[in-house]
N, C-alpha and C positions, 0 to 999 in steps of 0.2 A: 428760323420760323418754317422754312420751306421744307427741310427734312422732317422736323415734327409733323408737318402737314401731310408729307408724303407718307408717313408711318402711321396716319391717323392720331396723333396725339394732339390735345388741346395745351392751352397754356400753362395749365398745372400739371401736367405730365400724364394726364389720365387717358387710355386708350378709348377712343370712340369711332375706330375705323370698322371695315365690315369684310376685310379681306384676310384668309389665311396667310396669302403670302408677305402682308405686313407685318405679322406676329411672328411668322419664321424668321424674318430678318430683321427683326428689331434689334437683336442683340449686336448687330454691326455698330450701330452708332449710341444704344441706350444699355443702362443696366437696369434691371427690374428693382425697385427698391420696397419697402413696406408698403403694404394700403394697395398692392396694385398699381403704383405709380413707376413712372420710368424716369430716370435721370440722364443726362447727356454722358458719355465717356469722353470728357474733355478736362483739361486743365487750361485756366485762364491766364494768362500773364501779360504784365504791362508795369512799366515804371511809375505810372500815375495811380493813386487809388481812386481819383475821380472817375477815369475811365471804367475801373469796377462798378462803382457807384451807378454810373449810367446803364450799365448791363443788367445789374441788381433791379434797378427801377424800369427797368423795360418790360414789355409784354410776355417775355418769357424767362424773367430774372429768377422767378421762383423754382424754375425746373433744375438749377444748378445747386449742388450741394457747396455750403459755404467754404468748406476746406480744400474746394477746387480752385479758388480765388488767389492767386500770387500778385503781391504787387510791392512796389518799392516805396521808402517813406520819404 
C-alpha cells in the first residue's frame, strides 16, 4: 500500500498521481498492463493457500496477477 501510494496508484492499479517523477520511476516496482493499469513486479510465495486468499481479499489484492501467487497444498 505504501509503495503504491508513493507512486500515485490506487487500489486497482490506476495512476492518479501528479508528478512526472512518479511515472519516471514506476517501472522499478510495477509493470504496465493493458488499459493503463500497473501491476506489481512480485511473486508471492507461501506454504499455506489461506495466506494468499487473505492477500487477494485485501484492499490491494486485485493489483496482483493470479499467476504470481505460488503456494503449497
